[in-house]
C-alpha positions as CSV (number, residue, x, y, z in Angstrom):
1,M,-18.9,2.0,-14.2
2,H,-17.3,-0.9,-12.2
3,R,-14.2,1.3,-11.4
4,Y,-16.5,3.8,-9.6
5,R,-18.1,1.0,-7.6
6,L,-14.6,-0.3,-6.6
7,L,-13.6,3.3,-5.5
8,A,-16.8,3.7,-3.5
9,T,-16.2,0.3,-1.8
10,T,-12.6,1.3,-0.9
11,L,-13.6,4.6,0.6
12,F,-16.5,2.9,2.5
13,L,-14.1,0.4,4.0
14,A,-11.6,3.1,5.0
15,Y,-14.3,5.2,6.6
16,S,-15.7,2.2,8.5
17,L,-12.3,1.5,9.9
18,S,-11.9,5.1,11.3
19,P,-11.8,5.4,15.1
20,C,-15.0,5.5,17.0
21,D,-15.9,5.7,20.7
22,A,-16.3,2.0,21.1
23,Q,-14.0,-0.8,20.1
24,P,-15.5,-2.4,17.0
25,T,-16.6,-6.0,17.1
26,G,-17.9,-8.6,14.7
27,L,-17.2,-8.2,10.9
28,V,-16.0,-4.6,11.1
29,G,-13.7,-5.4,14.0
30,G,-12.2,-8.3,12.1
31,L,-11.6,-6.2,9.1
32,N,-10.0,-3.5,11.2
33,E,-7.4,-6.0,12.4
34,R,-6.7,-7.8,9.2
35,I,-7.3,-5.6,6.2
36,S,-4.7,-3.1,4.7
37,I,-5.5,-0.6,1.9
38,T,-2.5,0.8,-0.1
39,Q,-1.7,1.7,-3.6
40,S,0.2,-1.5,-4.6
41,L,1.1,-4.9,-3.3
42,R,4.8,-3.9,-3.5
43,D,4.3,-2.9,0.1
44,K,7.0,-0.9,2.0
45,N,5.0,-0.3,5.2
46,T,4.8,3.3,6.3
47,A,6.9,4.4,3.2
48,N,4.6,2.8,0.7
49,E,2.2,4.6,-1.5
50,P,-1.5,5.1,-0.4
51,A,-4.4,4.2,-2.6
52,F,-5.1,7.0,-5.1
53,A,-8.3,8.2,-6.8
54,S,-8.9,11.2,-8.9
55,V,-11.5,12.5,-11.4
56,T,-10.6,15.3,-13.8
57,V,-13.0,17.2,-16.2
58,P,-10.9,19.2,-18.7
59,D,-12.3,22.2,-20.7
60,D,-13.1,19.9,-23.7
61,G,-15.5,17.9,-21.6
62,R,-13.7,14.6,-21.6
63,V,-13.8,13.0,-18.1
64,E,-10.5,11.5,-17.0
65,S,-10.4,9.2,-14.0
66,L,-7.7,7.3,-12.2
67,V,-7.9,4.6,-9.6
68,A,-4.9,2.8,-8.0
69,V,-5.8,0.6,-5.0
70,A,-4.6,-2.6,-3.4
71,A,-6.2,-4.5,-0.5
72,R,-4.8,-7.3,1.6
73,F,-6.6,-9.5,4.1
74,T,-4.0,-11.1,6.3
75,R,-3.7,-13.7,9.0
76,D,-1.1,-12.5,11.6
77,T,0.6,-15.0,13.8
78,D,1.5,-12.7,16.7
79,G,1.8,-9.0,17.7
80,T,1.9,-5.8,15.6
81,N,5.1,-6.7,13.7
82,P,4.8,-10.5,13.3
83,K,7.6,-12.7,11.9
84,F,5.1,-14.5,9.6
85,R,2.0,-13.3,7.8
86,V,-0.2,-14.9,5.1
87,G,-3.3,-13.7,3.3
88,A,-5.2,-12.9,0.2
89,A,-4.4,-9.9,-2.0
90,T,-5.9,-7.9,-4.8
91,Q,-4.8,-4.9,-6.8
92,Y,-6.6,-2.7,-9.4
93,N,-5.1,0.1,-11.6
94,Y,-7.2,2.2,-14.0
95,N,-6.4,5.4,-15.9
96,S,-8.5,6.8,-18.7
97,A,-6.0,9.6,-19.7
98,L,-4.8,9.5,-23.3
99,G,-1.2,8.4,-23.6
100,A,-1.3,6.7,-20.1
101,R,-4.2,4.3,-20.2
102,Q,-4.4,1.5,-17.6
103,N,-6.8,-1.3,-16.9
104,V,-5.0,-3.9,-14.8
105,F,-6.5,-6.3,-12.2
106,F,-4.6,-8.8,-10.0
107,G,-5.9,-11.3,-7.5
108,G,-4.0,-13.9,-5.5
109,G,-2.2,-14.8,-2.3
110,Q,0.6,-13.3,-0.3
111,V,3.2,-14.6,2.2
112,E,5.4,-12.4,4.4
113,L,8.4,-13.3,6.5
114,R,10.9,-11.1,8.4
115,T,14.1,-11.6,10.3
116,G,15.1,-10.0,13.7
117,S,13.8,-10.1,17.2
118,K,10.3,-11.0,18.4
119,D,10.3,-8.3,21.0
120,P,8.4,-5.2,19.7
121,G,9.9,-3.1,22.5
122,R,13.4,-3.3,21.2
123,V,15.1,-1.3,18.5
124,F,16.5,-3.6,15.8
125,R,16.9,-3.7,12.0
126,F,15.6,-6.5,9.9
127,T,14.8,-7.7,6.4
128,R,11.2,-8.3,5.4
129,V,10.6,-10.7,2.5
130,K,7.2,-10.7,0.8
131,G,6.0,-13.1,-2.0
132,T,2.9,-12.6,-4.1
133,G,1.4,-14.9,-6.7
134,G,-1.8,-15.1,-8.7
135,Y,-3.8,-14.1,-11.8
136,K,-3.4,-10.9,-13.7
137,R,-5.6,-9.4,-16.4
138,N,-4.5,-6.4,-18.6
139,G,-7.6,-4.9,-20.2
140,E,-5.6,-2.5,-22.4
141,A,-3.3,-5.1,-23.8
142,H,-6.1,-7.8,-23.8
143,T,-3.9,-10.3,-22.0
144,K,-4.3,-12.7,-19.1
145,A,-1.2,-13.9,-17.1
146,I,0.1,-15.8,-14.2
147,E,2.3,-13.5,-12.0
148,A,4.7,-14.1,-9.1
149,D,6.7,-11.5,-7.4
150,A,9.2,-11.5,-4.4
151,Y,10.4,-8.3,-2.7
152,A,12.9,-7.8,0.2
153,T,12.8,-4.5,2.2
154,Y,15.3,-3.3,4.8
155,E,13.5,-1.9,7.8
156,Q,14.0,-0.9,11.5
157,N,11.7,-1.6,14.4
158,R,11.1,1.6,16.3
159,P,9.0,1.2,19.5
160,E,8.5,4.9,19.9
161,S,7.2,5.3,16.4
162,D,4.2,4.0,14.4
163,G,6.3,2.9,11.5
164,T,9.0,0.3,10.8
165,T,11.0,2.0,8.0
166,A,14.6,2.9,8.5
167,V,15.4,6.3,9.8
168,L,17.3,9.0,8.0
169,L,18.2,12.7,8.6
170,G,17.3,13.1,12.3
171,R,14.1,11.2,12.1
172,R,12.4,13.8,9.9
173,A,12.9,11.5,6.9
174,E,12.1,7.8,6.3
175,I,13.7,5.6,3.7
176,A,12.8,2.1,2.6
177,P,15.3,0.4,0.2
178,Q,14.0,-2.6,-1.7
179,V,15.1,-5.3,-4.2
180,G,12.9,-7.7,-6.0
181,L,12.2,-10.3,-8.7
182,E,9.0,-10.2,-10.8
183,F,7.8,-13.1,-13.0
184,E,5.0,-12.9,-15.5
185,R,3.8,-15.5,-18.0
186,I,1.1,-14.5,-20.4
187,I,-1.2,-17.4,-21.1
188,S,-3.9,-15.7,-23.1
189,A,-3.5,-12.9,-25.7
190,A,-5.1,-11.6,-28.9
191,T,-2.1,-12.9,-30.9
192,A,0.3,-15.7,-30.6
193,E,3.3,-13.3,-30.6
194,A,1.9,-11.6,-27.4
195,K,2.2,-14.9,-25.4
196,G,5.3,-15.7,-23.5
197,Q,7.1,-14.9,-20.2
198,R,9.5,-12.4,-18.7
199,I,11.5,-12.1,-15.5
200,R,12.5,-8.7,-14.2
201,A,15.0,-7.7,-11.5
202,M,14.1,-4.6,-9.5
203,L,15.9,-2.0,-7.4
204,A,13.9,0.6,-5.6
205,A,13.7,3.1,-2.8
206,Q,10.9,5.1,-1.2
207,I,11.7,8.3,0.8
208,N,9.2,10.3,2.9
209,V,10.2,13.7,4.3
210,T,8.2,15.5,7.0
211,P,9.4,19.1,7.5
212,A,9.7,20.6,11.0
213,P,6.4,19.8,12.8
214,V,4.2,21.9,10.5
215,L,0.5,21.2,10.4
216,A,0.9,18.6,13.2
217,D,3.2,16.5,10.9
218,R,0.5,16.2,8.3
219,L,2.6,17.7,5.4
220,V,4.7,15.0,3.7
221,F,7.0,15.2,0.7
222,S,7.7,11.9,-0.9
223,G,9.8,10.4,-3.7
224,S,9.7,6.9,-5.1
225,F,12.3,5.6,-7.6
226,A,12.6,2.2,-9.2
227,Y,14.7,0.6,-11.9
228,R,13.7,-2.7,-13.5
229,R,15.6,-4.8,-16.0
230,D,14.3,-7.7,-18.0
231,V,16.8,-10.5,-17.3
232,Q,14.8,-12.9,-19.4
233,T,12.1,-12.3,-22.0
234,D,10.4,-14.1,-24.8
235,F,9.4,-10.8,-26.5
236,A,12.0,-9.9,-29.1
237,G,12.5,-6.2,-29.7
238,S,10.8,-5.1,-26.4
239,D,12.4,-2.6,-24.2
240,R,14.3,-4.4,-21.4
241,D,14.9,-1.3,-19.2
242,H,12.1,0.2,-17.1
243,P,13.1,3.3,-15.0
244,F,10.3,4.9,-13.0
245,G,10.2,8.0,-10.8
246,Q,7.5,9.6,-8.7
247,V,7.7,12.8,-6.5
248,G,4.9,14.5,-4.7
249,V,3.5,16.3,-1.7
250,A,0.5,15.3,0.4
251,V,-1.5,16.8,3.3
252,A,-3.3,14.5,5.7
253,L,-6.9,15.4,6.3
254,D,-7.3,13.5,9.6
255,P,-5.0,12.9,12.6
256,N,-4.7,9.2,11.8
257,K,-3.4,10.0,8.3
258,V,-5.9,7.7,6.6
259,F,-7.1,10.3,4.1
260,S,-4.9,12.9,2.4
261,I,-4.9,15.2,-0.7
262,A,-1.8,14.9,-2.9
263,V,-0.2,16.3,-6.0
264,E,2.3,14.1,-7.8
265,R,4.5,14.0,-10.8
266,L,5.1,10.6,-12.5
267,L,7.7,9.8,-15.1
268,G,8.8,6.5,-16.6
269,D,7.5,2.9,-16.8
270,D,6.0,0.6,-14.2
271,P,5.0,-2.6,-15.9
272,T,3.5,-4.1,-12.7
273,Q,0.7,-1.5,-12.8
274,G,0.5,-1.2,-16.6
275,F,1.8,2.3,-16.5
276,S,4.0,3.9,-19.2
277,S,4.3,7.6,-19.7
278,R,6.9,10.2,-20.6
279,G,5.4,12.4,-17.9
280,Q,2.1,12.9,-16.0
281,W,0.7,15.2,-13.3
282,R,-2.0,13.9,-11.0
283,M,-4.0,15.3,-8.1
284,G,-6.6,13.6,-6.0
285,L,-7.6,11.8,-2.8
286,K,-5.4,9.2,-1.1
287,V,-6.5,6.4,1.2
288,H,-3.9,4.7,3.4
289,Y,-4.8,2.1,6.0
290,N,-1.8,0.0,7.1
291,H,0.5,-0.6,10.1
292,E,1.0,3.1,11.0
293,Q,-2.7,4.0,10.8
294,K,-3.8,0.9,12.8
295,K,-1.5,1.9,15.7
296,R,-2.8,5.5,15.7
297,I,-6.5,4.4,15.6
298,D,-5.9,1.8,18.4
299,R,-4.4,4.5,20.6
300,A,-7.4,6.8,19.9
301,R,-9.8,4.1,20.9
302,A,-7.9,3.3,24.0
303,L,-8.1,7.0,25.1
304,R,-11.8,7.1,24.4
305,A,-12.6,3.9,26.2
306,P,-14.4,4.3,29.6
307,A,-12.2,3.6,32.6
308,A,-12.8,0.4,34.4
309,P,-14.5,0.9,37.9
310,T,-12.2,0.6,40.9
311,L,-13.4,-1.7,43.7
312,T,-13.1,-0.3,47.2
313,A,-14.0,-1.6,50.7
314,S,-17.4,0.1,50.5
315,T,-18.2,-1.3,47.1
316,P,-21.0,-3.9,47.5
317,K,-20.1,-7.4,46.3
318,N,-22.5,-9.7,44.4
319,R,-23.6,-12.5,46.6
320,I,-23.9,-16.0,45.0
321,I,-27.1,-17.8,46.2
């Protein structure tokens, strides 16, 4: 039942952050500026995967549900593309499907740095480095661990666009290449043999393709590919290679692209999310609230804000007594 509460909380946060006629203040306004909702903490900005939730009821009556959501609460130093960012982060993955069961929770902190100019009005390419560390619990494997990850993504600042991913194929496609190192030390397990540590190297890329402006750019084809290799492991006989691929199509339900319906095909192994499957189809609702969505919502609020009154010579002035 807790997974449904988590899903409901995520959807409520995303809905509360949607644009309204007035600029939000107080708690909601603070969340709007500092919270991000995605699918994983291996963030690649506009090319990353949105949070995903689906519930399936097959003919045999067995209810299968899936939740993949990550939330970050960050403290930015300056602007919309700051050179330094620090915050708290959490991620939860659940899947009840036979042959692909997941139940993984992570909580910790995150630090982000980038190279390049401080001027958001310039076009420049840069490298973003992100480090995450904290506590991880795997309910399916019955383990508890300390995890630390570091990822570097190559990006491009584009003043005319909402995103910061590099551009490919006449700006109808976005690509975000990424490399990383992942460390995990299992400190509690059902057996002594299940304790130990591993270090993985990762090479990945995310590609989003928007066809010619159909459905107001709301139709997006995407592909995510990652290859991990255990460069050090205490677990003899375990598989050291972890290839993973994901392709899909999504249709945004709102102009800010916060909510969308998606169909995806997954194949391979993603140990950071506790996912291992020879193949799986999934369809459901996606929630994405990050840099791109914040810019769109800010523009919508600015357009809806009442214009400031203009003072003229006939406008009476307040007299101070």
